[in-house]
C-alpha positions in Angstrom: -3.9 25.6 20.9 -2.9 26.3 24.5 -5.7 28.2 26.3 -8.7 26.4 27.9 -11.1 29.0 26.5 -9.6 28.7 23.0 -9.9 24.9 23.2 -13.5 25.0 24.4 -14.4 27.4 21.6 -12.9 25.2 19.0 -14.7 22.1 20.3 -18.1 23.9 20.5 -17.6 25.3 17.0 -16.8 21.8 15.7 -19.8 20.2 17.5 -22.1 22.8 16.0 -21.0 21.9 12.5 -20.5 18.1 12.8 -23.1 16.2 10.7 -23.0 13.1 12.9 -25.1 13.0 16.1 -23.0 10.3 17.6 -19.8 12.2 17.1 -21.4 15.4 18.5 -22.4 13.5 21.6 -19.0 12.0 22.0 -17.3 15.4 21.9 -19.9 16.9 24.1 -19.3 14.2 26.7 -15.6 14.8 26.6 -16.1 18.5 26.9 -18.5 18.1 29.9 -16.0 15.9 31.7 -13.2 18.4 31.1 -15.3 21.3 32.3 -17.3 19.8 35.2 -14.7 17.7 36.8 -11.5 19.2 35.5 -10.7 15.7 34.1 -7.1 15.9 32.9 -7.5 12.8 30.7 -10.5 14.4 28.9 -8.6 17.7 28.5 -5.5 15.9 27.0 -7.8 13.9 24.7 -9.5 17.0 23.5 -6.2 18.8 23.0 -4.9 15.9 20.9 -8.1 15.8 18.8 -7.9 19.5 18.1 -4.1 20.0 17.9 -4.4 19.7 14.1 -6.6 18.1 11.5 -5.9 15.1 9.4 -4.1 16.3 6.3 -4.8 15.0 2.8 -1.4 13.6 1.8 0.0 10.2 0.9 -2.9 8.6 -1.0 -5.4 10.5 1.1 -6.3 10.4 4.8 -5.7 7.9 7.6 -6.2 8.1 11.3 -8.0 6.8 14.4 -11.8 6.6 14.2 -13.3 9.2 16.6 -14.8 12.6 16.6 -12.8 15.8 16.0 -10.7 17.3 13.2 -7.6 15.1 14.0 -9.6 11.9 13.7 -11.4 9.9 11.0 -15.2 10.6 11.1 -18.1 11.7 8.9 -17.2 15.3 9.2 -13.7 14.7 7.9 -14.9 12.5 5.2 -17.5 15.1 4.1 -14.8 17.8 4.0 -12.4 15.7 2.0 -15.1 14.5 -0.5 -16.4 18.1 -1.0 -12.8 19.1 -1.8 -12.3 16.2 -4.2 -15.6 17.0 -5.9 -14.6 20.6 -6.3 -11.2 19.6 -7.7 -12.8 17.2 -10.2 -15.2 19.8 -11.4 -12.7 22.6 -11.5 -9.0 22.0 -11.5 -9.4 18.4 -12.6 -11.5 17.5 -15.7 -13.1 20.9 -16.3 -9.6 22.3 -16.8 -8.9 19.8 -19.5 -6.4 17.6 -17.7 -5.3 14.6 -19.6 -7.4 11.6 -18.5 -4.4 9.2 -18.7 -1.7 11.6 -17.6 0.0 11.7 -14.2 -2.1 14.6 -13.0 -5.0 12.2 -13.2 -7.8 14.7 -14.0 -10.4 13.0 -16.0 -13.3 13.6 -18.2 -15.2 10.5 -17.5 -18.9 11.1 -17.8 -21.8 9.8 -15.8 -25.3 9.0 -16.9 -26.4 12.7 -16.6 -23.4 13.9 -18.6 -21.4 14.8 -15.5 -18.3 13.4 -14.0 -18.5 9.9 -12.3 -16.6 8.4 -9.4 -16.5 4.8 -8.1 -16.6 4.3 -4.3 -15.8 1.2 -2.2 -15.0 0.3 1.3 -13.5 -2.5 3.5 -15.0 -3.9 6.7 -13.4 -1.7 9.3 -15.3 0.2 11.9 -17.6 2.8 10.2 -16.3 2.0 6.7 -19.7 1.6 5.2 -20.9 4.8 6.9 -18.0 6.7 5.5 -18.5 5.3 2.0 -22.2 6.4 2.1 -21.1 9.8 3.2 -18.7 10.1 0.3 -21.4 9.0 -2.1 -23.9 11.5 -0.8 -21.5 14.4 -1.1 -20.5 13.4 -4.6 -24.1 13.1 -5.7 -24.9 16.3 -4.0 -22.3 18.0 -6.2 -24.0 16.5 -9.3 -21.4 13.8 -9.7 -22.5 10.3 -10.7 -21.5 7.6 -8.2 -20.8 3.9 -8.8 -21.0 2.1 -5.5 -19.3 -1.3 -5.3 -20.8 -4.1 -3.2 -19.5 -3.8 0.3 -17.2 -4.7 1.8 -14.7 -5.2 -1.0 -10.9 -5.4 -1.4 -8.9 -2.3 -2.5 -7.6 -3.9 -5.8 -11.2 -4.3 -6.9 -11.8 -0.6 -6.5 -8.6 0.3 -8.3 -9.6 -2.0 -11.2 -13.1 -0.5 -11.3 -11.8 3.0 -12.0 -10.6 2.1 -15.4 -13.3 -0.6 -16.0 -16.0 1.9 -15.5 -14.1 4.8 -17.0 -14.6 7.1 -13.9 -12.9 10.3 -13.1 -11.7 9.0 -9.8 -12.1 6.3 -7.2 -12.5 6.6 -3.4 -11.7 3.6 -1.2 -12.5 3.7 2.5 -9.7 1.6 4.1 -6.8 1.8 6.5 -5.1 -1.2 4.8 -3.1 -3.0 7.5 -3.2 -0.3 10.1 -4.4 -1.1 13.7 -8.0 -1.9 14.3 -8.7 1.6 15.7 -7.9 3.3 12.4 -9.6 4.0 9.1 -8.7 5.9 6.0 -9.7 7.5 2.7 -7.7 6.6 -0.4 -8.1 8.5 -3.6 -7.4 7.0 -7.1 -7.2 9.1 -10.2 -8.7 8.4 -13.6 -5.7 6.3 -14.7 -6.5 3.8 -11.9 -3.4 4.7 -9.8 -3.2 6.5 -6.4 -3.2 10.3 -6.3 0.1 12.1 -6.7 1.3 15.7 -6.7 0.1 18.2 -7.5 -3.5 16.9 -7.2 -3.1 15.9 -3.5 -1.8 19.3 -2.5 -4.6 21.0 -4.5 -7.2 18.9 -2.7 -5.6 19.7 0.7 -5.9 23.4 -0.1 -9.5 23.0 -0.9 -10.2 21.2 2.4 -8.4 24.0 4.3 -10.5 26.7 2.5 -13.9 24.8 2.9 -16.6 26.7 4.7 -19.2 25.3 7.1 -20.1 21.6 6.5 -23.7 22.5 6.8 -23.4 24.3 3.4 -22.1 21.1 1.7 -25.1 19.6 -0.3 -25.5 15.9 0.5 -27.8 13.7 -1.6 -30.0 11.0 -0.1 -28.9 7.4 -0.3 -31.6 6.8 -3.0 -30.4 9.5 -5.3 -30.7 8.6 -9.0 -27.0 9.7 -9.4 -26.0 6.7 -7.2 -25.7 3.4 -9.0 -25.2 0.3 -6.8 -23.4 -2.4 -8.6 -23.7 -6.2 -8.3 -21.1 -8.8 -9.0 -20.3 -7.7 -12.6 -17.2 -5.7 -11.7 -15.8 -8.6 -9.6 -16.4 -11.0 -12.5 -14.6 -8.8 -15.0 -11.7 -8.3 -12.5 -11.3 -12.0 -11.9 -11.2 -12.8 -15.6 -8.6 -10.1 -16.1 -6.4 -11.1 -13.2 -6.4 -14.8 -14.1 -5.5 -14.0 -17.7 -2.6 -11.9 -16.5 -1.3 -14.0 -13.6 -1.9 -17.4 -15.1 -3.8 -20.6 -14.3 -2.8 -23.8 -12.6 -0.2 -25.9 -14.3 -0.3 -28.7 -11.7 0.5 -30.7 -9.7 -1.9 -29.7 -6.9 -0.5 -27.8 -4.0 -1.5 -28.0 -0.4 -1.9 -24.4 0.5 -2.9 -22.7 3.7 -4.5 -19.3 3.3 -5.6 -16.6 5.7 -7.4 -13.3 4.9 -6.4 -12.1 8.4 -10.0 -11.0 9.3 -10.0 -8.8 6.2 -12.2 -8.6 3.1 -10.1 -10.6 0.6 -11.2 -14.1 1.5 -14.2 -14.8 -0.7 -12.7 -13.1 -3.8 -9.4 -15.0 -3.3 -11.2 -18.3 -3.2 -13.1 -17.4 -6.4 -9.8 -16.4 -8.1 -8.1 -19.6 -7.1 -11.1 -21.7 -8.3 -11.3 -19.8 -11.6 -7.6 -20.3 -12.2 -7.9 -24.0 -11.6 -5.9 -24.3 -8.3 -6.9 -26.7 -5.6 -9.0 -25.2 -2.9 -6.7 -24.0 -0.1 -7.2 -24.7 3.6 -8.5 -21.4 5.1 -7.5 -20.5 8.7 -11.0 -20.8 10.3 -10.4 -18.2 13.1 -9.4 -15.5 10.5 -11.7 -16.4 7.7 -14.5 -13.8 8.1 -14.1 -10.0 8.2 -13.8 -8.7 11.7 -12.9 -5.0 12.3 -11.5 -5.9 15.7 -8.9 -8.3 14.3 -9.2 -10.4 17.5 -6.5 -13.0 16.8 -3.7 -10.7 15.9 -2.1 -7.8 17.9 -1.4 -5.9 14.6 -3.2 -6.9 11.4 -0.1 -6.6 9.2 1.3 -9.9 7.8 4.8 -8.4 8.1 4.5 -8.2 11.9 6.0 -11.0 14.0 3.2 -13.4 15.1 0.7 -12.3 12.5 1.0 -15.7 10.7 1.2 -17.9 13.8 -2.3 -19.5 13.2 -1.6 -20.1 9.5 1.8 -21.6 10.2 0.3 -23.9 12.9 -2.2 -25.2 10.4 0.5 -25.6 7.8 2.7 -27.7 10.1 -0.3 -29.8 11.1 -1.3 -30.4 7.4 2.2 -30.7 6.0 1.4 -27.9 3.5 3.5 -26.8 0.6 2.8 -23.1 1.0 1.3 -20.4 3.2 -0.2 -17.2 1.7 -1.8 -14.4 3.6 -3.7 -11.3 2.6 -3.6 -8.1 4.5 -7.0 -6.7 5.7 -7.8 -4.9 2.4 -6.3 -7.5 0.1 -3.7 -5.4 -1.7 -0.6 -7.0 -0.1 0.5 -10.7 0.1 2.7 -12.5 2.5 4.3 -15.9 1.6 5.8 -18.5 3.8 7.5 -21.7 2.7 8.7 -24.9 4.5 12.5 -24.8 5.2 14.5 -27.9 5.9 15.9 -27.8 9.3 14.3 -24.5 10.3 10.6 -25.2 10.3 8.9 -22.5 8.2 10.3 -19.3 6.8 8.4 -16.2 5.7 9.8 -14.8 2.5 10.7 -11.1 2.5 9.0 -8.8 0.0 12.3 -8.5 -1.9 12.5 -12.3 -2.2 9.0 -12.6 -3.5 9.5 -9.7 -5.8 12.6 -11.3 -7.3 10.8 -14.7 -7.7 7.7 -13.3 -9.3 9.7 -10.9 -11.5 11.9 -13.6 -12.8 9.0 -16.0 -13.3 6.9 -13.5 -15.2 9.8 -12.5 -17.4 10.4 -16.2 -18.3 6.7 -16.7 -19.1 6.5 -13.5 -21.3 9.7 -14.1 -23.2 7.8 -15.4 -26.2 5.6 -12.3 -26.6 6.0 -9.9 -29.4 8.7 -7.3 -28.9 10.0 -8.9 -25.7 12.5 -6.1 -25.3 9.6 -3.6 -24.7 8.8 -5.3 -21.4 9.4 -3.3 -18.3 9.7 -4.2 -14.6 9.9 -1.8 -11.8 10.7 -1.5 -8.2 11.7 1.3 -5.7 14.8 3.0 -4.4 14.4 1.2 -1.1 13.9 -2.3 -2.5 16.5 -4.8 -3.4 18.6 -4.3 -6.6 18.2 -8.0 -7.5 15.2 -7.4 -9.8 17.3 -4.9 -11.8 20.0 -7.5 -12.4 17.4 -10.1 -13.4 15.9 -7.6 -15.9 19.3 -6.8 -17.3 20.1 -10.5 -17.9 16.7 -10.8 -19.6 17.3 -7.8 -21.8 14.3 -5.9 -20.7 13.7 -2.4 -19.3 13.9 -1.7 -15.6 12.6 1.4 -13.8 13.5 2.5 -10.3 10.9 4.7 -8.6 10.2 6.5 -5.4 8.5 4.5 -2.7 4.9 3.8 -3.2 2.7 2.2 -5.8 1.5 5.5 -7.1 5.0 5.7 -8.7 5.5 2.0 -9.5 2.2 1.8 -11.4 3.2 4.7 -13.6 6.7 3.5 -14.3 6.0 2.7 -17.9 4.0 5.9 -18.5 5.8 8.2 -21.0 8.3 5.5 -21.9 7.8 4.9 -25.7 6.7 1.4 -26.5 7.2 0.1 -22.9 4.9 -2.6 -21.7 4.5 -3.0 -17.9 5.0 -6.6 -16.9 5.6 -6.5 -13.1 6.4 -4.1 -10.3 6.9 -4.5 -6.6 7.9 -2.8 -3.3 9.6 -4.5 -0.4 6.6 -3.9 1.9 4.8 -7.0 0.4 3.2 -5.1 -2.5 3.2 -6.6 -6.1 1.5 -5.8 -9.4 1.3 -8.5 -12.0 0.8 -6.8 -15.4 -1.4 -3.7 -15.6 -4.8 -5.2 -14.7 -4.6 -3.1 -11.5 -2.4 0.0 -11.4 -1.7 -0.6 -7.7 -0.5 -3.4 -5.5 -2.7 -6.4 -5.9 -2.5 -9.4 -3.6 -4.8 -11.5 -5.8 -2.6 -11.4 -8.9 0.4 -12.0 -6.8 -1.2 -15.0 -5.1 -2.0 -16.6 -8.5 1.4 -16.0 -9.8 3.0 -17.4 -6.7 1.0 -20.5 -6.7 1.8 -21.1 -10.3 5.5 -20.7 -9.6 5.3 -23.1 -6.6 3.4 -25.7 -8.8 6.1 -25.5 -11.4 8.8 -26.0 -8.8 6.9 -29.0 -7.3 6.5 -30.5 -10.8 10.3 -30.5 -11.1 10.7 -32.0 -7.6 12.0 -28.7 -6.3 11.0 -26.1 -3.8 10.4 -22.4 -3.9 13.6 -21.9 -2.0 15.5 -23.9 -4.6 14.2 -21.5 -7.3 15.4 -18.5 -5.2 18.8 -20.2 -4.7 19.1 -20.3 -8.5 18.5 -16.5 -8.7 21.2 -15.7 -6.2 23.7 -18.1 -7.8 23.2 -16.3 -11.1 23.1 -12.7 -9.8 24.7 -12.8 -6.3 23.5 -12.8 -2.8 21.2 -9.9 -1.9 20.6 -9.6 1.9 18.2 -6.9 3.0 17.4 -5.5 6.4 15.6 -2.6 7.9 16.0 -0.2 10.8 13.6 2.4 12.2 14.3 5.4 14.3 11.3 6.9 16.0 11.7 10.7 16.1 9.4 13.7 16.2 12.0 15.8 14.3 12.6 13.9 11.1 13.9 17.1 9.4 16.6 17.6 12.0 17.9 14.1 11.6 18.0 14.3 7.8 19.6 17.7 7.9 22.3 16.4 10.2 23.1 13.6 7.9 23.3 16.0 4.9 25.5 18.4 6.8 27.9 15.7 7.9 27.4 12.5 5.9 29.3 9.5 7.1 32.2 8.2 5.0 31.6 4.6 6.2 29.2 2.4 8.0 30.8 -0.2 10.3 33.9 -0.5 8.1 32.0 -0.4 4.8 33.3 2.7 2.9 30.7 4.9 1.3 31.5 5.0 -2.4 28.9 7.7 -3.3 26.0 9.6 -1.9 22.8 10.6 -3.8 20.5 13.1 -2.3 17.1 12.9 -4.1 16.1 16.2 -2.5 18.8 17.9 -4.6 17.4 16.8 -8.0 17.0 16.7 -10.9 17.2 13.1 -11.6 15.4 10.0 -12.9 12.8 10.3 -10.1 11.0 13.3 -8.7 12.6 15.2 -5.8 12.2 13.5 -2.5 13.6 13.5 1.0 15.8 10.5 0.5 19.5 9.8 1.0 21.1 6.9 -0.8 24.6 5.8 0.4 26.2 3.4 -2.1 28.8 1.0 -0.8 31.3 -1.2 -2.6 29.0 -4.2 -2.0 25.7 -2.8 -0.9 23.5 0.2 -0.2 21.9 2.1 2.7 18.8 4.2 2.0 17.2 6.6 4.5 13.9 8.4 4.3 11.3 9.9 6.7 8.1 8.0 6.9 5.2 9.7 5.2 2.7 8.6 7.8 4.5 8.2 11.1 7.1 10.1 13.2 10.1 7.9 12.2 13.1 7.6 9.9 13.1 4.4 7.9 16.5 2.8 6.9 16.9 0.2 4.3 20.1 -1.9 4.1 21.2 -4.1 1.3 24.4 -6.2 1.4 25.5 -7.9 -1.9 28.0 -10.8 -2.2 29.2 -12.5 -5.5 28.9 -16.3 -5.5 31.4 -17.5 -8.1 34.3 -19.3 -6.6 32.5 -20.4 -3.4 29.3 -22.0 -2.3 26.0 -20.1 -2.0 26.0 -20.9 1.7 29.5 -19.3 2.1 28.4 -16.2 0.2 25.4 -15.8 2.4 27.4 -16.2 5.6 29.8 -13.5 4.4 26.8 -11.2 3.7 25.4 -11.9 7.2 28.7 -11.2 8.8 29.0 -7.8 7.1 25.4 -6.8 8.0 25.9 -6.9 11.8 28.6 -4.1 12.2 26.8 -2.1 9.5 23.5 -2.2 11.4 25.3 -1.3 14.6 27.0 1.7 13.1 23.8 2.9 11.5 21.9 2.7 14.8 24.7 4.7 16.5 24.6 7.3 13.7 20.9 7.8 13.8 21.0 8.1 17.6 23.5 10.9 17.2 26.5 8.9 18.3 
């Protein structure tokens, strides 16, 4: 959209159709500034807001909260929900899709004999408003709506889909994105996030949607909208404690932060129900706050995000720090480290620890060989080795919990025990078919209690895993680029035969297919003692690179093996940076 007249026409057309008076006024003010004073900043802002629209892709929608098609607002939520309603009534359940299959169409019935959907939201800016908009559009389409108490964590919404037997679930959240963002996440009837082809079909319906004024919207008091109390949370807590386990003692000194998000109260209830000692909660981050005032970026992976929690842990001499992300689906863990203050564990380290612990605890179950654990192509290979040693099934999936949660689907007799991804996401059992920071926290505290009972630390337990299966050192690089396809095509056309002196033993291009996982824009370079995986980000203009260096331990100390791995990592990272930069 280059011409001023074309831009003005697009803005005025949008304003005329926007259902929100505040958003209409916001756009009109921007347009007035652009027209009356030739305000370059206003023109640039309008061009950006109308350069495209938010596309329904990875799990749904996500963007900055503001007016216009390329932002998160009531109009965008109305369009997306109208498309979801149409898909559910047409291509979804009405077409006879399997309620438990990967397509996720469902036949769940509401009180009037129609389809039902559960809706929840976090505490971000306008989340409650967007949730009410989604509920009104669904009810306007004759779909029964189950509204969860607000705000609520994402795992509770994912649990509620199967608990209530709904056709789908809609969660208004931007997870750990910046404070300016919000999003719209869709779950299918199997309780897992939307996957192809459903997401593409919904995107087509959004593109083909007519004027928003023609979308029927029911009033908040519609009899099709049921507003739930605490009963869903009670059922969830009972299920997650049963899956993750209760306290085994001795009591731990734990520092916990919900990082201004919505997990805090439910986490305290979960810990209490499981018999754990009440944690110390970081006071400045205890209550939901959409501005996230104490952190520059509300993602527990980011440097500095745990500073307040770690300060409290040092002061209290704590055993453990655990942190939720703003919507409660991820978990960060930090532990005291002799001689080096505190150390935040990587997602791969927590994944290996929890996976090994849960396999040990479930070894006495019937048909133990039917157990299955899963991780992704970009996560460490350590869990696969732990699974092999335990004689259980292991599944490697594409990135994203929409794939991890379905890893046991279609595998005869398989029983999902644990899954994780390196970005601090974990699923303990199948209580929630998505990442769940609550189950992970309970399992982690139980593991830490067991270590303390044996006069050992969490790091001692991890040391045992690497002594048994080898050192697995992981690292990441990110290249910001607006032309992801060009970079990936260049690497396919001229793949490197080595990275910093590490010869490439083989190259797997998941875009070529067919294979054990669906086709994807992913390159996997296998080394003699490690792996490099590259993929474009699904939500940002960047290429993500995942490095793993492995070193055997037998014949030397664990410290020596780790030093060798660290020494190999430096030239490999340097070579990869040069390669991505085009050098």
